[in-house]
C-alpha angles and dihedrals in degrees: 000000000000113000130193119232113289095259091056099045122116119232093253090056092052090047091051091051092049091049092049092049092048091050092049091049091050091052090048091055092043091057090053090049091051092049093048096046095046095056108105106178107013143346124208117196116193141138145147131278120232119228090256091054130254120319112252111257095022117154093257092055093045092052094041093052090053100041108027097077089065097034129101125228119251109206134193119235089267090057096254111142107240101173146352118241119209126184127194107253111264093020117135105226090207095052116116119255120255094228129077091241118137117275110289133202122248090261092051091053092063140050113280118199109196111231117242119203118239 
């Protein structure tokens, strides 16, 4: 759709744009929900950070806001936090995985949220 500059738009055009953006944001969050609810044994959320910083509402931020309050810090030998580890409440961290995947370490059996500075 071709749109005139913001100052020349009609109200219906602005409403259509807002509706499209809201629908796209809803689909973006739905895809994260699907990914998180399909994970059986473990879910690792990671990514990279652009030079301008992460985009507000990115998957990492959505997951971190929800899981970080109950997560534990994973620190490197020098004390630098490298990840956040979250376990589903009531989950035994030593319990075997359901899949036939190779043997995994304790950290690999749980969700690791990479730590972002700042």
